[in-house]
Phi, psi and omega in degrees: 000314179294324179297316180290329174296319178295323175296317180295319178296320180297317179292319180294322182297327179297314180293320180295315181298314180294323180294324181281315184290326184248028178290325179255108183289337182277348183249138176286127184293340178290339181264355180286147177207065181250163179293322182297316181290326177293320177295320180296317179293321178297316177297323178296313179295320179296319181296318178296315181297316179296323179296317178294321180290327177285333170296320176296317179297323179297320176295317178297320181295315181293320178295324177296319179295326181283323184274317183254080186291322187262014178252133180294132181287347179293339179293336185254002186299312184291330175293320178296317179296321179296319178290317186292321181252329183287315181299314176299325179295318179295315180297316181292327176297316177295321180293319179296315179296321178294321178295319183294317188261345183241325184212067180269068183237143176060216180258020179065023178254008176263159181232047181291323180265114183293327181296320178292322180296322184285349174297325178265319184292326181299306177299326178294314178296322179295318179294321178294319180294317178296320179295326177294319177296317177297320179300314179297319180294320179294320177297322177297318178296319179295322178297317178297320180292324180287333179275352181292148181293343180288336181272118181273178178108170181277172179292328179295319178294324175298318180295319179295317179296320179293317179297319178296317178297320180295314180295327178289329183281337184300307178289331181293321181268350184068034184291337181295342178290344181292341182297317182251013187295318187251015175277147173297157184296331184271357183279118179052054189297316183294309180296320180296323181296314181294318183292314182293319178293321179295313180292319181291327182287324184259003183295314179298321179294318180295317179297316179296321181294315185285319189260351179243295190285333176262007179282136183298320180293319179294317178296321177296320179293319178296320178295322179295319177295321180294317177297321179296319180294318178296321179295321179294321176295323178295322179288325182285332183296312178298325179295315179294318180296320179293321179294317180294319180295324178293319181295328182265003183283152178297325180297318180294326179294317178295320178298320179296322178295319179294320177295324179294324177294322180290326186277319189262110176288331180297323180296321178298316182297315181295322178295320180295316180296319179297323179292321179294319181293326180290327177293000000 
């Protein structure tokens, strides 16, 4: 839940930052220095940082489940929350203070001072590196479990299961960020920009697709809800049909006329007069 919140914050922060920085088409955003644009850039940096840390927490959580089988994961929930939201808050506090007292220029979206840039980039690279180590360790654990004699099947099926597990873990841990993690900022800037934006934009969708919509338990729950809805519609259809048939039946029509006679005295009088005239 927290991981998907971080993805949502990251996507929202991009739109907020662009809306604030490029609200005035006549002004260069590099020359802006307002409180609103600084807050937007700060929120943008915090969202990116929180997303990377929650990817790290997801790796730590999965490794905990694999290593500590008989320990309840609820004991570590608050530690995970502290790492996922607390660590980005501490890093961003240090970055804000450094920006205010050392590089309070523009909207804080420039990277002229490398030391200020590494306040955010350093923890991100560290989280990616730790997640890569966790990823390798999880793959090692999966290989050991697949090689155990308790697991039946041929070697090809083991390989397919391992390959599937590896491909599922790559977007969950954000391991693809390791490709450009230690490259200089100016190396292959155009290609790197397209690749990083493409992977970063669809990462949340891929994680949701693999771990939610293609999950067996989620599909079973959706099918159960669909069957329940269809059954409810099936029960409601005979009731509606029976009600409509009763309303249109001749007996019901006669009953309505009798009730109308009892309620309306004018109708009785007109019927009596018509009877007298006919006589």
